C-alpha positions in Angstrom: 147.8 131.0 40.7 147.3 132.6 44.1 148.0 136.3 44.8 151.2 135.2 46.6 152.4 133.4 43.5 151.8 136.4 41.3 154.3 138.4 43.3 157.4 136.4 42.4 160.7 138.2 42.7 162.9 138.6 39.6 165.3 136.0 41.1 162.5 133.4 41.5 161.2 134.1 38.0 164.7 133.5 36.5 165.1 130.3 38.7 161.7 129.1 37.5 162.8 129.4 33.9 165.8 127.2 34.7 163.5 124.8 36.7 161.4 124.2 33.6 164.0 121.7 32.3 163.2 119.5 35.3 159.6 119.1 34.2 160.9 117.0 31.3 160.6 113.3 32.3 164.3 112.2 32.2 165.5 115.3 34.1 162.5 115.0 36.5 163.6 111.4 37.2 167.2 112.4 37.7 166.1 115.2 40.1 163.9 112.8 42.1 166.8 110.4 42.4 169.0 113.2 43.7 166.4 114.4 46.2 166.1 110.8 47.5 169.8 110.5 48.0 170.7 113.9 49.3 169.3 116.6 51.6 171.2 119.3 49.7 169.4 122.6 49.7 170.8 123.3 46.3 169.2 120.2 44.8 165.9 120.9 46.5 165.9 124.5 45.1 166.0 122.9 41.6 162.6 121.2 42.0 160.0 123.1 40.0 157.4 124.5 42.5 153.9 123.0 42.4 152.4 126.2 40.8 154.5 125.5 37.6 152.3 122.4 37.0 148.8 122.6 35.6 146.0 121.9 38.0 145.2 118.2 38.1 148.7 117.1 36.8 148.8 113.5 38.2 151.8 111.4 38.5 152.1 107.7 39.6 154.8 107.3 42.3 156.1 104.2 44.0 157.9 104.7 47.3 159.3 101.6 49.1 156.8 99.3 47.3 153.8 101.6 48.1 151.9 103.1 45.1 150.5 106.6 45.1 148.6 108.7 42.5 149.7 112.3 43.3 148.4 115.6 41.9 151.8 117.5 41.7 150.0 120.8 41.3 148.9 120.3 44.9 151.5 121.4 47.4 151.2 118.4 49.7 151.2 115.9 46.8 154.1 117.8 45.2 156.2 117.7 48.3 155.7 114.0 48.8 156.2 113.3 45.1 159.6 115.0 45.0 160.6 113.6 48.4 160.9 117.1 49.9 159.5 116.2 53.2 161.0 113.1 54.9 159.0 112.2 58.0 161.0 110.3 60.6 159.3 107.6 62.5 162.5 106.3 64.1 161.6 107.3 67.7 158.4 105.3 67.6 159.3 102.5 65.1 159.4 99.7 67.7 155.9 100.7 68.9 154.5 100.9 65.4 155.9 97.5 64.5 154.3 95.8 67.6 151.1 97.8 67.8 147.7 96.1 67.5 145.9 99.3 66.6 147.4 102.5 65.1 145.5 105.8 64.9 146.3 108.1 62.1 144.7 111.4 63.1 144.7 113.7 60.0 145.2 111.0 57.5 145.6 113.4 54.6 146.3 111.5 51.3 147.1 108.3 53.1 150.9 108.3 53.2 151.3 107.6 56.9 148.6 104.9 57.0 150.2 103.2 54.0 153.6 103.3 55.7 152.2 101.9 58.9 150.5 99.1 57.0 153.8 98.3 55.2 155.7 97.9 58.4 152.9 96.2 60.5 150.6 94.2 58.3 148.7 92.8 61.3 147.8 96.1 63.1 144.4 97.6 62.6 145.0 101.1 61.2 142.3 103.7 61.7 143.0 106.7 59.6 140.8 109.8 60.1 140.6 112.6 57.4 137.8 115.1 57.6 138.2 117.0 54.3 136.1 115.2 51.6 138.4 115.9 48.7 141.5 114.9 50.6 139.7 111.9 52.0 138.9 110.7 48.4 142.6 111.1 47.5 143.5 108.8 50.5 140.9 106.3 49.3 142.4 106.3 45.8 145.9 105.8 47.2 144.9 103.0 49.6 143.1 101.3 46.7 146.3 101.3 44.6 147.8 98.9 47.1 147.0 95.5 48.6 146.9 96.4 52.3 143.7 95.1 54.0 144.3 96.5 57.5 143.6 100.2 56.8 140.2 101.7 57.6 139.7 105.2 56.3 137.1 107.3 58.2 135.9 110.6 56.8 135.7 112.4 60.2 137.8 114.9 62.1 138.8 114.3 65.6 139.2 117.1 68.1 138.1 118.7 71.3 135.2 120.7 69.8 132.2 119.3 68.2 131.5 121.1 64.9 128.9 120.1 62.2 
């Protein structure tokens, strides 16, 4: 646990005790279903935080026919696993569907690149992720699927040249 997580309020500690029930598979599945169907803040508060899971706690997830292997002790993987962040591509969906090349700058664990491949199987998707550990997670997630139009590149893009 980080120093921040060691300074939990009494209210959070009590809530975390209650949240432990949602680490049990049937209750976890129910909570996932509820988070997918509702944006209710109350439901989202019931999700056990990532720090309640042991480091390296992996979970297989399928979202809209796309497979992922997520470490739910990691904040990004946890958020995606429990559907806490819902990116909206609505404003650029027509462009994504008709693009010949799609650049994914900051590919992270591959969620966006996989989504792009699912909606546009003919586009060449170039996904850039500079962090070696995160890049490997993206590689694993891409390999869990059958898309052949994603190229992962272990490189950061920006204005300054470093390294």
